[in-house]
C-alpha positions in Angstrom: -0.2 0.1 0.2 1.3 3.6 -1.0 2.7 5.4 2.4 1.0 8.9 1.8 1.5 10.1 5.2 5.0 12.2 4.6 6.1 12.4 0.7 9.4 12.8 -0.1 9.7 16.0 -2.0 13.5 17.4 -2.8 14.3 20.8 -3.0 17.0 21.8 -5.5 19.8 23.4 -3.6 22.1 25.0 -6.0 21.1 28.6 -5.5 18.0 30.7 -4.0 16.1 30.2 -0.5 15.7 26.1 -0.8 16.1 26.0 3.4 13.0 28.0 3.6 11.2 25.7 1.2 12.3 23.0 3.0 11.1 24.3 6.2 7.5 25.1 4.3 7.4 21.6 3.1 8.1 20.3 6.4 5.4 22.5 7.8 3.1 21.4 5.0 3.7 17.4 6.1 6.0 16.4 3.6 9.5 14.7 4.3 12.2 17.4 2.5 15.3 16.7 1.0 18.3 19.1 -0.3 19.1 18.1 -3.9 22.8 18.8 -4.9 23.9 15.6 -7.5 21.6 13.6 -9.8 21.9 10.6 -7.5 19.8 12.8 -4.6 16.4 12.6 -7.1 16.5 8.9 -6.3 13.4 7.6 -4.5 12.1 11.2 -4.6 8.0 11.7 -4.8 8.3 15.3 -5.8 10.7 18.2 -6.4 10.8 22.2 -6.0 12.9 24.5 -8.0 13.6 27.3 -6.0 14.5 31.0 -7.1 17.4 32.7 -8.0 19.2 33.7 -11.3 18.0 31.1 -14.0 21.5 31.6 -16.2 23.6 31.0 -13.1 21.4 28.1 -12.1 21.8 26.4 -15.9 25.3 26.9 -15.2 25.1 24.9 -11.8 23.0 22.2 -13.5 25.5 21.7 -16.1 28.5 21.8 -13.9 26.5 19.2 -11.6 25.4 17.0 -14.7 22.0 17.8 -13.7 20.0 19.2 -16.5 19.3 16.1 -18.3 18.2 14.3 -15.2 16.1 16.8 -14.0 14.2 16.8 -17.4 13.7 13.1 -17.1 12.7 13.7 -13.5 10.2 16.5 -14.1 8.7 14.3 -17.1 7.3 11.8 -14.8 7.0 13.2 -11.2 5.4 16.5 -9.6 7.5 19.6 -9.8 6.9 23.2 -8.6 9.0 26.2 -9.8 9.2 29.7 -8.4 10.5 32.6 -9.9 13.6 31.2 -11.7 12.3 27.5 -11.2 9.5 28.6 -13.1 11.4 29.7 -16.0 13.3 26.5 -16.1 10.0 24.9 -16.3 9.0 26.8 -19.2 8.6 25.7 -22.6 9.7 29.0 -24.2 11.9 31.8 -22.3 12.5 35.3 -23.7 14.2 38.6 -22.9 16.5 37.1 -23.6 16.1 33.8 -24.8 17.8 30.9 -22.9 17.3 27.1 -22.6 14.9 25.5 -20.4 13.1 22.2 -19.3 10.5 22.6 -21.6 7.9 20.9 -19.2 5.2 23.4 -18.5 3.0 24.7 -21.4 3.7 28.4 -20.5 5.9 31.2 -22.4 7.9 33.1 -19.9 9.6 36.7 -20.0 12.7 37.1 -17.4 12.9 40.1 -15.3 9.6 41.3 -16.7 8.8 43.6 -14.0 12.2 45.4 -13.5 15.1 44.7 -11.3 15.5 44.2 -7.2 14.3 47.9 -6.6 11.1 46.8 -8.3 10.4 43.9 -6.0 7.1 44.2 -4.2 4.8 42.5 -1.5 1.3 42.1 -2.9 -1.8 40.7 -1.5 -3.9 38.9 -4.7 -6.7 36.6 -5.0 -5.8 33.2 -5.6 -8.2 30.2 -6.3 -5.9 27.4 -4.5 -7.9 23.9 -4.0 -9.3 22.7 -2.1 -10.8 26.2 -1.9 -13.8 26.7 -3.9 -12.9 30.8 -4.6 -10.7 33.1 -4.5 -9.0 34.1 -1.4 -6.2 36.6 -0.5 -2.8 35.3 -0.9 0.6 37.1 0.3 3.0 37.5 -3.0 6.8 38.3 -2.8 8.1 39.2 -6.1 11.2 39.8 -6.6 13.1 40.6 -10.1 9.9 38.4 -11.1 9.4 37.0 -14.7 6.0 37.3 -16.4 4.0 34.5 -17.8 3.0 35.7 -21.1 1.0 33.2 -22.4 -0.5 29.6 -21.1 -1.5 26.6 -22.8 -5.0 25.1 -23.1 -4.1 22.7 -20.2 -3.0 24.9 -17.7 -4.9 26.2 -14.9 -4.5 30.0 -13.9 -4.7 30.1 -9.9 -3.6 33.7 -9.7 -2.9 36.7 -11.7 -1.5 40.1 -11.5 -2.0 42.8 -13.8 -3.8 40.6 -16.3 -0.9 37.8 -16.0 -0.9 34.7 -14.5 1.4 34.6 -11.4 0.5 30.9 -9.9 -0.7 28.0 -12.4 -1.1 24.6 -12.4 -0.6 21.8 -15.2 -1.5 18.3 -14.3 1.0 17.4 -11.0 3.1 20.5 -12.1 3.1 24.1 -10.5 4.7 27.4 -10.9 4.7 30.6 -9.2 6.6 33.9 -10.4 6.9 34.8 -6.6 8.4 33.5 -3.7 5.7 31.4 -1.4 8.4 30.3 0.6 9.2 33.7 2.3 5.4 34.1 3.1 4.0 32.5 6.4 1.2 31.2 4.7 1.5 27.4 3.5 -1.4 27.1 1.4 0.5 27.0 -1.9 3.1 24.5 -0.5 0.0 22.4 1.0 -1.3 22.5 -2.3 1.8 20.9 -4.2 2.2 18.4 -1.3 -1.5 17.2 -2.2 -0.3 17.0 -5.8 2.5 14.7 -4.9 0.4 12.8 -2.9 -2.2 12.4 -5.8 0.6 11.5 -8.0 1.8 8.5 -5.7 -2.1 7.3 -5.6 -2.0 7.4 -9.7 1.3 5.3 -9.8 
């Protein structure tokens, strides 16, 4: 029988605030594990790709022989990308263009909201299952990318100025903000639920 009590969810620990993601996962009922090598992906039920600087993150992935391993993992297991992590998951990246894992059917524009000085903490309405309607969520934007377009299978859970900032596609999630920097755990709770759902369907 599949054990759903505490799924093992990795956090890519090459850049970004991966420790806060690990804390959020623990508070959401998961068993977090920091991932720095391809071998560390073994036996994980899901994975978070945290924020950071996406071009630098790509260099780290290549240096650690992780890019191909991540591409294989994210095709079959739940994954949640935040900020730079969302960029890595996108099928198309612009401003400027760069390589990505191509897992999510979204097109992303890098640094669309300006530089560090243009960072913001906003309260936005979000429809995060199991909620049946919009509820306010604190969203911390830091050099945020913009999701310019989404495919027909992508669910938009929250938007900013008409552009999606929190989305789902199957068992995969992405946010252009940093939910780990908020005390609100509803978004991490949702990802843990997706991981558990994926384990049931295996």
